C-alpha positions in Angstrom: -70.8 -69.2 -40.1 -68.4 -70.0 -42.8 -68.4 -66.4 -44.1 -67.6 -65.2 -40.5 -64.6 -67.5 -40.3 -63.3 -66.3 -43.7 -63.5 -62.7 -42.5 -61.5 -63.5 -39.3 -58.8 -65.1 -41.4 -58.5 -62.2 -43.7 -58.3 -59.7 -40.8 -55.5 -61.8 -39.2 -53.5 -61.8 -42.4 -53.8 -58.1 -42.8 -52.4 -57.6 -39.3 -49.5 -59.9 -40.1 -48.7 -58.0 -43.3 -49.0 -54.4 -42.2 -48.1 -54.6 -38.5 -46.1 -57.7 -37.5 -43.9 -57.9 -40.5 -42.6 -54.3 -40.2 -41.9 -54.9 -36.6 -40.0 -58.0 -37.3 -38.0 -56.2 -40.0 -37.2 -53.3 -37.6 -36.1 -55.8 -35.0 -33.8 -57.3 -37.6 -32.3 -53.9 -38.3 -31.5 -53.3 -34.6 -29.3 -56.4 -34.3 -25.6 -56.3 -34.8 -24.4 -52.7 -35.5 -20.8 -52.3 -34.1 -18.1 -49.6 -33.8 -14.6 -50.9 -34.0 -11.0 -49.7 -34.4 -8.8 -50.9 -37.3 -6.3 -52.3 -36.4 -7.3 -53.4 -33.0 -3.7 -53.9 -31.9 -0.5 -52.1 -32.8 3.1 -51.9 -31.6 5.0 -48.7 -32.1 8.1 -46.9 -30.7 8.4 -43.7 -28.8 8.2 -40.8 -31.2 6.5 -42.8 -34.0 3.4 -41.6 -35.9 0.7 -44.0 -36.7 -3.0 -44.1 -37.8 -6.1 -45.8 -36.4 -9.3 -46.0 -38.3 -12.7 -45.8 -36.7 -15.0 -48.2 -38.6 -18.7 -49.3 -38.4 -20.3 -52.7 -39.0 -23.9 -52.1 -40.1 -25.0 -55.6 -39.0 -27.1 -56.3 -42.1 -30.7 -55.2 -42.4 -31.5 -52.0 -44.2 -28.1 -50.6 -43.2 -27.1 -47.4 -41.3 -26.8 -43.8 -42.3 -25.5 -41.9 -39.3 -23.1 -42.3 -36.4 -21.4 -40.1 -33.7 -19.1 -40.8 -30.8 -16.1 -39.8 -28.7 -12.9 -41.8 -28.7 -10.9 -41.8 -25.4 -7.1 -42.2 -25.1 -4.4 -41.6 -22.6 -2.9 -38.2 -23.3 0.2 -39.1 -21.3 1.0 -41.8 -23.8 -0.5 -40.6 -27.0 -1.2 -37.3 -28.8 -3.5 -36.7 -31.8 -1.8 -34.8 -34.6 -4.7 -34.7 -37.0 -8.0 -36.3 -38.0 -8.9 -37.2 -41.6 -12.3 -37.7 -43.3 -10.8 -39.1 -46.5 -12.4 -42.4 -47.5 -15.3 -42.0 -45.1 -18.6 -43.7 -45.7 -20.2 -40.5 -44.6 -20.4 -37.3 -46.7 -22.5 -35.2 -44.3 -21.0 -33.7 -41.0 -23.0 -31.9 -38.4 -19.6 -30.6 -37.3 -16.0 -31.4 -38.3 -14.1 -34.0 -36.2 -12.3 -32.4 -33.2 -9.7 -33.5 -30.7 -8.2 -32.4 -27.4 -4.8 -33.6 -26.3 -5.5 -32.1 -22.9 -8.6 -34.2 -22.3 -7.5 -37.2 -24.4 -10.6 -37.2 -26.7 -11.4 -37.3 -30.4 -15.0 -36.6 -31.4 -16.9 -37.2 -34.7 -20.5 -36.8 -35.9 -21.4 -37.7 -39.5 -24.0 -39.2 -41.8 -24.9 -40.0 -45.4 -28.0 -39.6 -47.5 -27.6 -43.2 -48.6 -27.7 -46.2 -46.5 -24.4 -48.1 -45.8 -24.3 -51.8 -45.4 -21.0 -53.5 -44.7 -18.7 -54.8 -42.0 -15.8 -52.3 -42.0 -17.0 -48.9 -43.2 -14.4 -46.3 -42.3 -15.8 -43.2 -40.6 -12.6 -41.3 -39.7 -8.9 -41.9 -39.6 -7.1 -40.6 -36.4 -3.4 -39.9 -36.7 -1.5 -40.4 -33.4 2.1 -39.8 -32.2 3.5 -42.1 -29.4 4.8 -40.0 -26.5 6.4 -42.5 -24.1 6.6 -46.2 -23.3 3.5 -48.0 -22.1 0.3 -49.6 -23.1 -2.5 -47.3 -24.4 -6.1 -48.3 -24.8 -8.5 -46.7 -27.3 -12.2 -46.9 -26.4 -15.5 -45.3 -27.2 -17.0 -43.1 -24.5 -20.3 -41.9 -25.9 -21.4 -43.4 -29.2 -24.4 -44.0 -31.4 -25.3 -45.7 -34.7 -28.6 -45.0 -36.4 -30.5 -47.2 -38.9 -31.4 -46.0 -42.3 -35.1 -46.8 -41.7 -36.5 -43.3 -41.8 -37.0 -43.3 -38.0 -33.4 -42.9 -36.9 -33.5 -46.1 -34.9 -30.6 -46.7 -32.6 -28.9 -49.9 -33.6 -25.5 -49.8 -31.9 -25.0 -53.1 -29.9 -21.2 -53.2 -29.4 -18.3 -50.8 -28.9 -14.8 -52.2 -29.6 -11.4 -51.3 -28.2 -7.8 -51.1 -29.5 -4.5 -51.7 -27.6 -1.4 -49.7 -28.6 1.9 -51.1 -27.2 4.6 -48.4 -27.1 8.2 -49.5 -26.9 11.6 -47.8 -27.1 11.6 -47.9 -30.8 12.4 -50.1 -33.9 9.0 -51.6 -33.6 6.6 -52.3 -36.4 4.1 -49.5 -36.6 0.5 -49.8 -37.6 -0.2 -49.2 -41.3 0.2 -45.5 -42.3 -2.6 -43.8 -44.2 -2.2 -43.8 -48.0 -3.2 -40.1 -48.1 -2.2 -37.1 -46.2 -4.9 -35.9 -43.8 -6.8 -33.0 -45.3 -7.9 -31.4 -42.1 -6.5 -30.9 -38.6 -9.0 -29.3 -36.3 -8.5 -28.3 -32.6 -11.2 -28.6 -30.0 -14.4 -26.6 -30.2 -13.8 -25.7 -33.9 -16.4 -24.9 -36.5 -14.4 -25.0 -39.7 -11.7 -27.2 -41.3 -8.8 -24.7 -41.4 -5.4 -25.4 -39.9 -3.5 -23.7 -37.0 -0.6 -22.7 -39.3 -1.0 -18.9 -38.9 1.9 -17.5 -36.8 1.3 -14.0 -35.3 2.8 -11.7 -32.8 -0.1 -9.8 -31.4 -0.1 -8.0 -28.0 -3.4 -7.7 -26.2 -3.6 -4.9 -23.7 -6.2 -3.6 -21.4 -6.7 0.2 -20.6 -8.9 -0.8 -17.7 -6.6 -3.4 -16.3 -3.1 -2.4 -17.5 -1.1 -5.0 -15.3 -1.9 -8.7 -15.5 -0.8 -9.3 -11.8 -2.5 -6.3 -10.3 -5.9 -6.4 -8.8 -8.5 -3.8 -9.9 -11.8 -2.7 -8.5 -13.4 -2.6 -12.0 -15.5 -5.5 -13.3 -16.1 -3.9 -16.8 -12.8 -4.8 -18.6 -11.8 -3.6 -22.1 -9.3 -5.4 -24.2 -7.6 -3.8 -27.2 -5.1 -5.0 -29.8 -3.8 -4.0 -33.3 -4.9 -6.3 -36.1 -1.9 -7.5 -38.2 -2.2 -7.1 -42.0 -4.1 -9.8 -43.9 -6.5 -10.6 -41.0 -10.1 -11.3 -42.0 -11.7 -12.4 -38.7 -11.2 -13.0 -35.0 -12.7 -15.3 -32.3 -12.7 -14.5 -28.6 -13.9 -15.8 -25.3 -13.6 -14.7 -21.6 -13.6 -17.3 -18.8 -11.8 -18.4 -15.7 -9.6 -21.0 -17.5 -6.0 -20.0 -18.5 -5.7 -22.0 -21.8 -9.1 -22.1 -23.5 -9.2 -22.1 -27.3 -12.0 -20.0 -28.7 -14.1 -21.7 -31.5 -12.9 -21.3 -35.0 -15.9 -19.1 -35.8 -15.2 -15.6 -36.9 -16.9 -12.7 -35.0 -16.0 -10.3 -37.8 -13.3 -7.6 -37.6 -12.7 -5.6 -34.4 -9.8 -4.4 -32.4 -11.7 -3.9 -29.1 -13.7 -6.2 -26.8 -15.7 -5.0 -23.8 -17.3 -7.1 -21.1 -19.7 -6.0 -18.3 -20.1 -7.4 -14.8 -17.2 -9.8 -14.8 -17.2 -12.0 -11.6 -14.6 -11.3 -8.9 -11.4 -13.3 -9.2 -8.9 -14.1 -12.0 -10.3 -14.2 -15.5 -8.7 -14.8 -18.9 -9.4 -13.3 -22.3 -8.6 -15.6 -25.2 -8.4 -14.5 -28.8 -7.3 -16.1 -32.1 -7.1 -14.6 -35.6 -8.0 -15.8 -39.0 -6.3 -14.8 -42.3 -7.8 -14.4 -45.7 -6.9 -17.9 -46.7 -8.8 -19.4 -43.8 -5.8 -20.3 -41.5 -6.2 -19.6 -37.8 -3.5 -18.5 -35.4 -2.7 -20.1 -32.0 -4.7 -18.6 -29.1 -3.3 -15.5 -27.4 -4.2 -15.2 -23.7 -4.5 -12.1 -21.4 -5.1 -12.3 -17.7 -7.1 -9.8 -15.5 -7.8 -9.7 -11.8 -11.0 -8.2 -10.5 -12.0 -7.5 -6.9 -15.1 -5.4 -6.3 -15.7 -6.4 -2.6 -14.1 -4.4 0.3 -12.5 -6.1 3.2 -14.8 -7.6 5.8 -15.9 -5.3 8.7 -13.5 -5.5 11.7 -13.1 -4.0 15.2 -10.2 -2.1 16.7 -9.3 -1.9 20.4 -6.8 0.2 22.5 -4.2 -1.5 24.6 -2.3 0.5 27.3 0.7 -1.8 27.6 2.8 0.8 29.5 0.1 2.7 31.4 -2.2 5.5 30.4 0.6 8.1 30.4 2.5 6.3 27.7 1.4 5.9 24.0 -1.3 3.3 23.4 -1.3 0.3 21.0 -4.0 -0.2 18.5 -5.0 -3.9 18.0 -7.0 -5.1 14.9 -7.2 -7.7 12.2 -9.1 -7.5 8.9 -9.7 -10.1 6.1 -10.6 -10.0 2.4 -11.9 -13.0 0.5 -10.7 -12.1 -3.0 -7.5 -10.2 -3.4 -6.5 -10.1 0.3 -5.7 -7.2 2.7 -2.6 -5.3 1.5 -2.2 -2.6 4.2 -3.7 -0.6 7.0 -3.8 3.2 7.3 -4.0 4.7 10.8 -5.1 8.3 11.2 -5.0 10.0 14.6 -6.9 13.3 15.1 -4.5 16.2 14.3 -1.7 13.9 12.9 -0.8 12.7 9.4 -1.9 9.2 8.6 0.7 6.4 8.6 0.6 3.1 6.9 1.3 -0.5 8.1 1.9 -3.4 5.8 -0.4 -6.5 6.4 1.4 -9.6 7.6 -1.7 -11.8 7.6 -1.6 -11.8 11.4 -3.5 -9.8 14.2 -1.9 -6.4 14.3 -0.6 -4.5 17.4 0.6 -1.1 16.3 1.9 1.7 18.6 0.5 5.2 18.2 2.7 7.9 16.7 3.9 10.4 19.3 1.1 12.7 20.6 0.8 15.1 23.4 -1.5 14.3 26.4 -5.1 14.8 25.5 -8.3 13.2 24.0 -8.0 11.8 20.5 -10.2 10.1 17.9 -8.6 7.7 15.4 -9.5 5.7 12.3 -7.9 2.4 11.1 -8.6 1.7 7.4 -8.0 -1.7 5.8 -7.2 -1.6 2.1 -7.2 -4.6 -0.2 -5.0 -5.1 -3.2 -7.6 -3.6 -5.5 -7.9 -0.5 -3.4 -11.3 -1.3 -1.7 -11.4 -0.1 1.9 -13.2 -0.8 5.2 -12.7 1.5 8.2 -13.0 1.0 12.0 -13.0 4.0 14.5 -12.0 4.5 18.1 -10.8 7.1 20.7 -8.4 7.3 23.7 -7.3 9.7 26.4 -3.5 10.1 27.0 -2.9 11.4 30.5 -0.3 14.2 31.3 0.5 17.9 30.7 0.0 19.0 27.1 2.4 21.9 27.1 5.3 23.4 29.0 4.7 26.7 31.0 7.0 29.3 32.7 6.0 29.8 36.3 8.9 31.9 37.7 11.0 34.4 35.8 12.3 37.9 36.8 10.9 40.7 34.6 13.8 43.0 35.3 17.4 42.2 36.2 20.8 43.9 36.1 23.4 43.0 33.4 25.7 40.1 34.0 23.8 38.9 37.1 22.9 35.2 37.2 19.2 34.2 37.2 16.8 31.2 36.7 13.7 30.4 34.7 11.4 27.8 36.3 8.2 26.0 35.2 6.2 22.8 34.7 5.9 20.3 31.9 5.0 16.6 31.3 7.1 14.4 33.7 10.4 13.3 32.3 10.0 15.4 29.1 12.7 17.6 27.6 12.1 21.4 27.9 13.7 23.8 25.5 13.9 27.5 26.5 14.2 29.9 23.5 15.7 33.3 24.3 15.3 36.0 21.7 17.1 39.4 22.0 19.5 41.6 20.0 21.3 38.6 18.7 20.0 35.4 17.0 17.8 33.2 19.2 19.5 30.9 21.7 18.2 27.6 23.1 18.7 26.3 26.6 17.5 22.8 27.6 16.5 21.1 30.8 14.6 17.8 31.7 11.5 17.9 33.8 11.5 15.7 36.9 9.0 13.0 37.8 6.7 15.8 39.1 7.0 17.8 35.9 9.2 20.6 37.5 12.1 22.1 35.5 14.7 24.8 35.9 16.8 26.5 33.2 19.8 28.5 34.7 21.4 31.5 33.1 24.7 31.4 35.0 26.4 34.2 33.2 23.5 36.6 33.2 22.7 38.8 30.2 23.9 42.0 28.6 21.7 45.0 29.0 18.7 45.1 26.7 15.2 43.7 26.3 14.7 39.9 25.8 11.8 37.5 25.2 11.8 34.0 26.7 9.5 31.1 25.6 9.5 27.3 26.0 8.4 24.2 24.2 8.2 20.5 25.4 9.3 17.3 23.8 7.8 14.3 25.6 9.7 11.1 26.4 7.8 9.5 23.4 8.9 12.2 21.0 5.8 14.4 20.8 6.7 18.1 20.5 4.4 20.8 21.8 3.9 24.2 20.4 6.0 27.1 21.6 4.6 28.9 24.7 3.8 32.6 24.9 6.8 34.9 25.2 7.7 36.6 28.5 9.7 39.9 28.6 13.0 40.3 30.5 14.5 43.8 30.8 18.2 43.8 31.6 19.6 47.1 33.2 23.1 48.7 33.0 25.3 48.1 36.1 24.6 50.5 39.0 28.0 52.2 39.0 27.5 53.0 35.3 24.3 54.8 36.2 25.7 56.7 39.2 29.2 57.4 37.9 28.3 60.6 36.1 26.7 62.1 39.1 29.7 61.4 41.4 32.2 62.7 38.9 30.2 65.9 38.5 30.0 66.5 42.2 33.7 65.8 42.7 34.6 68.1 39.8 32.5 70.9 41.2 34.0 70.4 44.6 37.6 70.4 43.2 36.9 73.5 41.1 35.4 75.4 44.0 38.4 74.4 46.2 40.8 75.6 43.6 39.1 78.9 43.2 39.1 79.5 46.9 42.7 78.7 47.3 43.6 81.0 44.4 41.6 83.8 46.2 43.4 83.1 49.5 46.7 83.7 47.9 45.5 87.2 46.9 44.4 88.0 50.4 46.4 89.5 53.1 49.3 87.6 54.5 47.7 88.2 57.8 45.1 85.5 57.0 47.6 83.1 55.4 48.1 81.0 58.5 44.3 80.6 59.2 43.6 79.8 55.6 46.3 77.1 55.6 44.8 75.5 58.6 41.3 75.6 57.2 42.6 74.2 54.0 44.2 71.3 55.8 41.0 70.7 57.7 39.0 70.8 54.5 41.3 68.2 52.9 41.0 65.9 55.9 37.2 66.3 55.8 37.0 65.8 52.1 39.0 62.6 52.4 36.8 61.3 55.1 33.7 62.2 53.2 34.8 60.5 50.0 36.0 57.4 51.9 32.6 57.1 53.6 30.9 57.7 50.3 33.0 55.0 48.6 32.2 52.5 51.3 28.5 53.3 51.1 28.4 52.8 47.3 30.3 49.5 47.5 28.1 48.2 50.2 24.9 48.9 48.3 26.3 47.5 45.1 27.4 44.3 46.9 23.8 43.8 48.2 22.6 43.6 44.6 24.8 40.5 43.9 22.7 37.3 44.7 25.8 35.3 45.5 27.0 37.8 48.1 23.6 37.9 49.7 23.5 34.1 49.9 27.0 34.2 51.6 25.9 36.9 54.1 22.5 35.3 54.5 20.7 38.5 53.9 17.9 39.5 51.5 19.1 40.9 48.2 18.7 44.7 47.8 16.4 45.9 45.0 18.1 48.2 42.5 15.7 51.1 43.1 16.4 51.0 46.9 20.2 50.9 46.4 20.0 53.9 44.1 17.9 55.8 46.7 20.5 55.1 49.5 23.4 56.1 47.4 21.6 59.4 46.6 21.1 60.0 50.3 24.9 59.4 50.9 25.7 61.9 48.1 23.4 64.5 49.7 25.1 64.1 53.1 28.5 64.4 51.5 27.5 67.5 49.5 26.1 69.1 52.7 29.4 68.5 54.5 31.4 70.0 51.7 29.2 73.0 51.5 29.7 73.7 55.2 33.5 73.5 54.9 33.4 75.8 51.9 31.2 78.2 53.9 33.8 78.3 56.7 36.5 79.1 54.2 34.4 81.9 52.8 33.7 83.3 56.2 37.4 83.5 57.1 38.3 85.1 53.8 35.9 87.9 54.3 
């Protein structure tokens, strides 16, 4: 019994030594670690530079050997100029301290192979500049302190704050650091170099030459010329206009290609490193990508002024990326025309076309050149071309005549006359029934002519030229008959002269009879030629349309007039022959 009790006591003691005591010790390590700012208050003036230290209180125990955190500040009131690790209790850094004056943050993450125990161990020194009057608060956003117990136990129990009062000036600033900061590192950096390198590098893009132009190409290429002394470059492509690439060299290159970039606006960012380790400020290059065509849309035909007037095409298209820039409208048989997009439903009148059936296409084009098309068709009522329905094929010179025909109602008709001279044009307007008349009031000179017509509708559409009709213009009728009349008269006069000459040679016994016959012959000849003259004038007058209209008689066709004049000449010739025969008989 006694031996059993002793065994239980020894077991309890072992548990206390090997289990309970370490737990109690670990609990003691976890109590009291704090992160603080030194000093916790400061008064500065606008434009002043000052320093704030981030410090750690280990809280006793075995001490601490690692800490990380993010300091928050108001970027409207304060700006970080640099961060220094001089005098830090840590000698190991997973990454160098960084800051962002855009986000108002300063980040650190460090440690030490040896434990630190103390109440105000400096981790980093942040150098600020006061921007404007106000009260700025420094605080810890995310933070951690780890115990040096081999297990990385979290021992942070308190996060302090600091208040910076910024006045107009002449205030007492916080104590300045005794040493100049060794490193100033922008956000997302991976080395300790400065941003002192000044370069003038132009980044271009052969695939996207203009920054403010949209392109249907999502595989951009960027090129540049590396300045002398450059040893490395760091790049990134995203949708943010001012991102700084990490200070981690990708090696040397003067070209960067990307594949499958998302639609929208993207930015290429590049910074350069020289041989001494200095980095340049970031250079930015914008591109605009749109691979999607406009959304499908419909087009309708609106007959605002009736189906015999030009129609209106109504449509509206949208594009979610670059936007619709313009529309192209192509009507069958006509050249396409373009309409600028005004971001409202479109109502566009057709270009002038002749009556008929037409198909058309409306194509929406976005600012990157992507297109979507909609099709339709329409029937425009009316007459598609002008035609000649009434035209004399043969007329006499200088005689008025008319050309008549049909065309589209209220259209302009142009008659084109081609002959010995250069072509002449005569115009008329079709009435509401499409009838038209082109007068030729002065007639034409003799010759052969060709007449054709074309039509220009009230909307401005012009038809093709019609087929050519032939007009033959004859010489005046007297010109045709004059030689025959003159020949007959000449023969008659010659015969008469011969006979008279012979009479003089005859016996004086027949002189009296010959004189009387001669006188009779003269009277007859005069009567014959007066009748012949009247006959010719009458027949010629019946060829004149104006005279026929005044007399209310039908015009005489040229061939009939010629036939009647020939009959009159035959009668006259027969009378003359009889008179001559009488003279011959007497003279025997």
